[in-house]
N, C-alpha and C positions, 0 to 999 in steps of 0.2 A: 505493501499498500504507499504511494506516493504521497508525502502530507507537505503541506505549504512552507513548513520548514525547508525543505528540499530546494524549494523553488527562492526561498531567502538566499540560503547557501552560495547556489547556483548564481546569482544576481550580485552576492559582495565578492565572492572569490572572483568572477571575471568581468568585474566590475572595474573601470576606468579613475585613475584619480587625477585629478588638475592640480596636483600639488606636489614637489617634491620632499620627500620625508628623510632627514638623516636621524639613526641613531633613539627615533620615538617609535615604538611599535607601531603596525599597522593592523589593524585589528580586522580589517576585512581583509586581510590576507590570511588565511588559516594555518599560517606556519608554527607549528610544534617540533621542536624547540626553536623558538625564535630566533634567526642568525644575530651575529655577534656586532656586526652592523649591514645596514639596507639603505637603501635611496632610490626611492619611488619616483616615474617619471609619468608622465602621460602619454598615456598610448598603451597600446596590446599591441602584441602577435600573437597572430595566426598561423599556428600547423596542422595542417592534416594527419590526422591519428593514421592514415595507409596513404604509403609512398612518400614519407617524408624523407630529406636525403640526409645524410651522416658523414662527417671525416674525423678522424682522428690521426694525429702525427704520433699516436703512439699506441698503435693498435693492438700490439703484442702485451703490452705492460698494461691496456684498459680492457683485455679482452673478456675477463668472466664481467666488470660493468658493461661492455656491448652489449654482451647478451642479456644483461637484465635489463635495458634500455628496451631491447628487442620484444623480450616475452614477458616484463612487466611493467614497463611503461607503456610502453606503447601492445599489450595486452596479445602479444602474435601477430601482430599485424605487418605486413610487407613496411622494411626502413629500407631504403635506396643507397648506397654507398656511394660518394661523391667525391668527383676526382681530387679535390682541392677543398680548403676552408673556405673559400671565395666563391664557391660552390653549394654548399650545404647551409639547411638551415638550423643541422645543430652539430655543433664544433665541441669533441672530446679533446683538451691539448694537455700536456703537458708541461708544466711549470715549478722548476725544480727550488725554485725560491721561496714556496711554502712549506710550510709545516708536514709533517707525516698525514694528518688527519684533517688536514687546512683544506679551504676548498677559496674558487672564486668563482661567481657567476655574472655573468650578464646578458641582459635581453632587452634587445632593441628591435629597431625595424627590417636589420639586416638578416637577426637570426638568434639564436641560442649560444653564447662561448662558455665553456667550465672548464676549468682550468685546475691539476690538483700536480700533486708531485708523486702521487703513489694510490694505489688502486682503491687504501681506505677514503681518501679524500674526494677522488672522484666516483664512491659509493655515497657518499656522504650528497653531495650536491646532486645525484640522480634522485636521491629521496628528498631532496628538498624539491627538485622541480617533479618529481611527483605528484608532490601536497599542492604544487602550485597549479599541476595539470588536469587534479582531479575530476571527475564529472561525474554527474548520478544519471545522466542519459544518455544518450546512444545516437549522438550529434557524430558528423564526422569531421571535426577541427578540435582541436584544444587552442582555448586563446588565453594567453600568457601575460601578464602584467609587465610593462616593461621596469625593469628593477637593475640595479647593482648591489652586490652580496660578496661581501668579504665575510671568511666565515672561519672559525674553531674550536675544539673542546675547551671550558677552561679546566676539566679535568681527566686525568687518564683514565681512571676507574667507573666507568659508568654502568653497574652494574641489576642485575636482579637472579634472585635464587628462585628455585622450586625443587618442594620435597618433595621426591617420586619414591621413598619410602612409604612413607603412611599411606598417600593413597596413590595411585598406580595414573599415569599416564603414558601414551602411545607412541612408538616410534612418529606415527603419522601425524599426530597432535604435536610432537615434539617441533616437527616441522612449519606447522602456525607458529606455533609459538615464537620461535627464532623468527617469523615475517614480521611478526608484533612487536617486536622487542626492535630487530633494524628498520621500522619503520620512524621509530623515537628513537634513533641513532644509539642504540645503547650496543655497547661491545664486551660485555660480559654477561653469560651465564652460568650461574651455578648453579649444580646439579649434586643436592644432597640424595646419596645415590643407597646407602644404606642409614638403617638404624633396630633398634628395637623391632620397630613391626614390619620389619620386609628389609630382604638384599635382593637388588634391582639390575646388579649388573654380572654378567659369568664369568666367574674366575676359573681359568680351567686348571689350576694347580690345586682349589681344595675346589671341587663339584658340590659339596654337601651344602655350599651357602644359599646356591639357589633351590638343590632340592630338598631345604626346610625351610629357607627365608624367603623363596620367592610365592609362596601360597599360602593361605591361612584359613581359619574358621575364622567367623566375625568376631570382630574383637569390639570392644565398649565404644569405642569411635566409630564402627562400623554399624553398630545399634542404635547408638544417637543419632546419628546422620539417616537411616530408615526411617526412626521415629520422628523427626525433622520433615521431611519426606512428604506423609501424611498432610501438611499443611503447606510445603514448598517441595515442589518437585526437583530444583534445581538441589535439594539435597538425598535423590537418589542415588546409588551406586550404577553404575556403567554397566551394563551389562556383559559389554564385549571383555570385563575383567570377571566376571563371576563364571566358575568352571563344576561342572559336578564329578566327583572323584568317591569311590568305595561305597556312595548312599549319602555324602556331604556336598555339602554347597560351602567352595572355597572363594576365598577372594584374593587377587593377585595379577602378580605378572614379572617378566623381566626383559634385561638388553641383553643378545647376544652382543658380542664382540661386533660380528658382522653389522648388526643393528646397529651400536653406537658408531661404528668408522663410517656408517651411511649420515650420523646425527651429525659426527662433527664434522663432514665434510660439507653437508649441507649449511651449515654455521658458518664455515670459513667462508662460502662462496657468500656469504652474508657479512663479512667480518667479523663475527661474534667469537670468540674465543669461551668453548667452554671450561668451566672449572670445576673436577670430579671431586666431589668429598667423600673419604671414607671415613667415618667419624669412629673415633679411638682416642683414650682407652676404652671411654664409658660409651652407651650407646652400643652395644655390642652382643646383645641378646642371642640373634640370631648365630653368631660364630660361636659364641661361648656353649650352646645347644648342639649345634653341628660339633664342634671341635672342644668336649668337655676338658679336653688337655692342656688348654689355656687360661684356665682356673683351677684353686684347689679346695673352691666350696661348689655350691650345689648352683646350676645357673637361676638365674631368676631377679627378683626383685629385691634390693635393699632399703634401709632406711627412706632413704629420698629416688634414688634412681636405680637403673640395672647394675647387675655386679660387673665391674669392669675388668678386662685382660689382667692378668698377672703380670707385673712389670719383672718381678725377681724371675720368670719363668724361663726357659732359654728357647722352649718352643714359641711364645710366646714372638719373638723378634722373627725365629724362621717363617711364621705364619704373616707378618706384619710386612717383613720384605718382599715375600709370595707373593702379597695380596699388589702391593705398591707396585710390583717390579711390571705385575701386567699394564696395571692401572697407567705407569708411565708409559709404557711401550705403547699402549691404545690409543692414550691422548699427548698429539704434539704440543699443546700449549706448553706455557713455563709455567706453571702454577697447579700443585697439588693441598686440595684442602686437609686436613689431619683431625680436624674437629677440635677436639681434646675439652669438650664444655662437660659441663653438668657430670663430674665423675665421683662415682660412690665409692668415695677413700674410708669407710668405716671395715669393709673384707680386707684392705689392705693395711688396716691397722689393728686386726686380728688375724694377721698372716703371720706365721713362723717367719716363711721365705723372704716375706717383702720387712721384716723385722729385722733379721739377719742381714739383709742384703744394706740397707739402711746404718746398718751400727757398723758393716765392712766398709761404706763409702761415705762416713759422718754426714749421713745426709737427717737432718733434724727432722723435718716432719712429713706429714703424708703430701704434703704441696710441694718441699723437694722432691719427692717421689717421681710426681709428675714429671716435676720437671725434667728430671733423667729420663724417664721415659719419651717425653718429646723431644728432646734434644739428641738421643740414639736416635729417635726417629729421623731427624731433620738431617742428621748428620748424613742417613742413605740418601734421602733426596738430594739433599747438595752432591753428595758421591756421583748422581746421576745426571745433572746440570741441572735438575726443578730447584723453586723454590717453596717452601711451604709456607700456609697458611693456614691461623687458628685463629679461635674464638678467643677474647682477650682474658678468660680465666689462666691462662698459661703465664699471666703476669703477675700471679699469688704467688708462686714458688720461682719466678725467672725464668726466661727464657733467652737463648742464642738473639742476638739481634737481626739476624738473618730471617727469622722468624716474622712474618708480617702477620699482623694481630689485626681482626674483623671485631671490632667491640659493635657490641651487641646488648652489656647491660645499664641500659638507660639509668638505673638506679645506681650505677658506680661512675659517680661522676670524674674521677680523677685519673679512669683508665684511659683516655685519650692521651693528656697530657702524659701520664706515668709511660705510656709507651713510646713517643717521640723523645722525651727526655733519655729514655732506656734507646734510644736510635733504633727501632722498631718501623720500619714501613708500616700505614696504617690505612686499612680502611672503615669507613663509619657507615656504621647498619643499627643504631641502637632503635630499641624497642617502641620508643616512639620519638616518632612516625615511622620508624621503617620496616615495622612487623604488619603485612598486608595480610596478614589471615586475623587482626585485629578489625573488628566491626567497623565500617565507616558510619559515620556520621558527618552532622553539617560543618563539625570545624574539622575534622580529616584533611582534606585538598588542602587547606590554607596551610596547614599545620606542615604538609608534608614539600608543600611550593615554598614556603617560609623556611627549610630547615636551613641550619645552617652546616655547610658542610665541613670547616674548619673552624673547630670551636674557639670563643673571642680568647680562653686561658693561653691556648697556647700561639707561643712568639712567632713573632716573623720570620726569625730567620728557622724556625722549624718548620711553618708552614709548606714547604712543599714535600715533606715526609708523607703528608697527607696526599693519598691517591685517588681519593673520589667517594663514593659515596654507594651503596646496591639498595636496593627493597628483599624481604626477605617473604615468603610465600610456605607456613605451614599450612601442612593437608590433611591435621588430621579431622576436622572438621569442613574440608574442603573436595569431597567425590566426586564432582563430574566438573565436566568443562567448564557450563554454565555457571558452576559454583564459582570456579577458579577466574573469570572472567568479569563477574559482577563484582568480584572480590580488588581487583586491581584494576579497570578501567572503570574514571579514570586516573585512576592517582597515579597510575603511572606514565602518565604522560605530564603530571606536576612536577614526581623527579626528574625526569628525562629534561628540562628545561633549567631544573635548578643544576643537575652537573653538567649540561650542556653549556650553559651560558651564564649561570651563578648569579645572575642579575633579575631584572624585571619585575614589575608591578603584576599584584595577583588577579586587580581587577580586568588590568589588558588580557592577562592568559585566560581568564573566563569567560572573557568574547569571544575569544578566537576558538575555545574549547566548543563552545558551544556548535561550531559547524564541523566538527571529529565525528561526533554522533551518526549523523547520516551517513559516512566513512564507513563507521563500522558497520553498519546497517549492510550497506554494499559489499563491504569483505564478510562479514558473517560474521561478526563476532558480538558476544552478548555482553552488556555492559549494567553501570547503574546509572539511570536518568540521573539530571541536578536534583540538586533538593528543594522539594518544595516549600514555601515560603508562606506567611501571612497568620499565623493561628499560634496556637498553644497548645502544649499538650494537656493542661489542665484547662477548662473554663468554666465560667458560670453563667448559668441564667438566672437575671435578674429580671424582674418581673416576670417571671414566666416566661422566659425568651431568651434565646442565645440564637447566633448566628456563624456558622463557619463560612469561611471566606479563604479560599488558597490562590497565592500566587504561581503561577509553573514557567520557569523560565523558554521550555520551550511547550507554548501554548496550546500547540496541533495535536500533540500528544494528549489523547482524553486520559482523566482522573477517572477513576473508578470506586466506587464505594459502596459500603453493606452497615448496616444498623444493627446486626443480629449476631457480630461476635464471629462469621466468618470471615475465610480473608477474600477479599474481592479478585475477580478474575475481568479477563475480559467480558463476559457476561453479563457483570455490577453493575448497575445504573451508574451512571455518566454526571459527575459533578461538573455543570459547566455553566451554575451560577451561585449565588449566596444561597445554602442551606439554612432552610430557619428552624434552628431544634427548641420542643414548647415543653420537654419532660427529660431529665436523665437521661443519659446514651451514651453511648460509647459508638463514637463510629470511626471503621477500619477505611484505609484511601491508600489508594497508589495510581501512580500513573504506570499506563503501559501502552507499549506499543506493539502493533499486529504482530511484530516478530518477537514479543513476549520478554523484550527488555524493561526493566523497571525500575521503579524509584524505592527508596525503603518500604516497607510497609509502615504508614503513620496508623495511630488514633488518639484521637481525641476524647478525653472523657468532658462531658459535661456534669457540673451537680449543680445542686440548686444554694445560691446565694444570693448576697443583699450587702446594700452600701454600708461601709464601715464610717463611721462617724469619727473626724477629726477629734485626737486628743488636744487638750493644751496643756506645751513643751515647748519651752522657751532657752533650751540649754546652751553652753558652748557648741560652737561646728566641732563637728567630725563625728568620731564614734572611737569605742573602748573599745580595746582586743586583749583577750587575756591569752597565753598561749599554756599550752601542756603537754609535757616532754612525753613519748612514747607512741608506738603503733597501733592505732585502732580501726578494728575493724569495719566500724561503722561510726556514726557521730554521736549515736545513743551512748557508745562504749565512753566516750569522752571522761578521764576523770583523772584522780591524783592531783597531787598538789602544783597549784598555780604558780608556774615557773618565771613569768613574766606578764606585762603589760604597758599596752602601750596606746596611744590615740593617734588614728589614720583620718585623711583627710577623706576615702572614699573607700570601697570596697576591692582591697589590691592589698597583699602583701609581700614584703620585698624579698627578692631571690637572696639576700645577706645574711638570710638568716639559719646559724648555723646549728640546726638539729637534722638529724639522718629523719626523722618522723616525729611529729606532732599532731596536737589539735589544737584548734583556736575556736573560741568565742566570740563572736562580733554581736555589738548591744549598742541601741541608741535608738532615735526616731528617723522617719526619713517624711520630710514638711514635701506633700505635690502641693503642685498651684491652681489646680481644675479638678471639678469632678471629672472622672473618666474612669473608661474599663480600661487598666492599665495590667499590660503584659509583661513580665520580667525574664529574663534569660540569661541562667546561672550556667556558665561552665567552668567543670570543676576537674582538676585531678590531683587527690583522688575523688575524695566525695564529698556534697554539701547539702545543706537543708537551708533554704529561706522562709521565714516566717513575718507576716505581717498583722498585727493585731491578734497577736497570737495564733493567726490559723496559715496551717501550712499552704504554701502557695507553688512551692519548686521544690520536689524532692530528686537530688540527683545525689545522693548516699551511697556510700559502698564505694572499694578500693576498686578502680577502674582508671584508664588512661582519661587524655582530655576529653570529656562529653558533656554537649550542650541540653540542658532541659530546660522546660519553660513552662511557667501558668498566669492565670491571669485573676484578679481579684480587683474588687468596683472600690473604686477609694473616695471619699469625700475630700474637697480642697482645706491641705491641713496636714497638722503631726500624726501619723501615725509609728505605736509601737513596732519596731525593726530587728529580728537578729536571722541571725547566719551562724550555723556552726558549720567547720569545715576540718575536714581533716587530710594528712600527706603521711604517706606510708613510706616513703622511701626515692628516690630517682627524680626528684625534681617536683614541681606543682606549679599547678595554674589555678587561678581565682578569678572569675572574671563576671560583673553582674551588666547589662544594658536594660533597656526599657523601651516599649512601644506604647502607644496608645493607637485608636482605630483608625485606619489609612495611614500611618506614617511608620517608617521603613524605623527600625532598630537602632539607638543612639544609646551615647555613652551618659549617665546621671550625675549630673551637674553637684560639684562638691555643697554648694552648696543649699543642697538638698536635706542633708544631712546634720545632725545636730545630739547632742547628747542629754 
């Protein structure tokens, strides 16, 4: 079904600008990531899709890219070779003055000229050209605006991780996933190939790894997904990964080494390096069950995680080196990820072999024992001309500086600085906002876009050690292609622009992003539609009536709703105007395209309410805040000795608070200027609750990443008792409050509204 926003997209992307614009994003050009420098001029160039002419002065160097231009950009239509650049509409030209991943593009009345010094640079030029050329109809002509582009990436590591161990994704799907990454100029795909729940790569020396670990009976995550699939089909296990064996249903799959060679070759044609991860010494339950000689206790779960390999047994290193040798022979890239996260060290504390080794080598604790293991494995990797990557836990006991650190523990704030101070190369991948398996919400996209790839506390001379960033997608609760794409799109585009451009404004990016949704429809990718706005999670019925109004950035995509608690579908009624509510109700709704792409599922609870009369209060400006040390599960658990008091001018707490975890109680009055229905938007990481006139207005409680929730209250002009309880469980916090009134956009609350 063609929606009107498709036509709007075509008009904008093919439109002609009357002004030149340099260094300022042109949102009518749907380019993500946006180029380092773009100057647009008046006019546009028409290129026939069939029969266009091509010339290259480096046809051998750009052989792969010429094929990509023909088969992908021009959809396999005939592309004629010209005798010289003066006779071609498209020129692919070498320019060895450009950096390896840089390119230059010129489009004018003469034609398109693309310059690069390497195949990588030319490929990125073609992806920019491809976005400029994108068409939603079958017309015979590409129309490209006159532009001059000079472009290169800000970071060398622009990555995405995909966990294929928990839930498996086929070779054929990885080709599509690689295509999506390359479209946005990513250059690294980190495949998490092994874990406690599955072993997904053939190792010829140790065949039991896939015999035991490639297929499993349904586990707790499978069961949870199956339960979720009853209301959301995206959670259904893919039938292609379910087999029957000996009367049992089994889930799984694995890549043969020939499969992986094909995946690697395909990725290389898109200039993406695949980083294999064999997680060790923990997350190895498959290996320890298949080869019990790798441990000296029973394979299974320990106190927190699975029983790891025993680093004191010679058999462990025979096994590890055998596996890694096949991995390094198979993967031609420079890097091998060896994991080293979440190691269950209690088994080492209880192992006589480990204790004897620690005494013999004067290793002080089990963190040092992990370092011994990591450094020994790293030495083997180095001897083969490769480089190791490990999760940032290896910093706890120390590691050789040649180990590249991948920072994931967002709550351990000093890990990035510690890594570069110890001369490790660093890749940023913190839980918030780089864990794309975390549920997206209204603030997620901005959090990714505004991420600081280089933390502020890293001194300037150490900043080159920060290689870049990647997002991680852990698949315990992502069993299908549809669910995967919903979780990563559009988030991955925000990351793509951050690691390529490392600049830009979120508002401008958001405008360009709207024109990528129809692209994904044509390409066949599922996605999460833009957030719906204009309502609160909790709304009140005043004088027996309330209204539900929904603002939809893609207004041509219908919003479907239900009133009986069921999940809305394409068959549900369409919310095309204000919905009047006259009694308490729970309204559920979502925007859904005909292809099945959708927004989050929203629910607005309407409850009976009444106008809150103003109080008489005229104290000093500001709000009183009390701090309590400790990690609390929710705000009602805040207790203990009050360790600090302060007065704040607004709802914001300083990042200079030197406590790893705390609770805070904010008290005072809010003085509103007029009688109105006020909607309050409370963003918390971890949790918080807002009460006005002693009534709960916003419940955003519990330990979670940054999450926005909202609520509505009818306030008479004047002062009203105001209270926020907030908890921070560790790892950095967010606390923001804004408001709106009917028909107005959310905005900051003025300082002079608050008093004690």
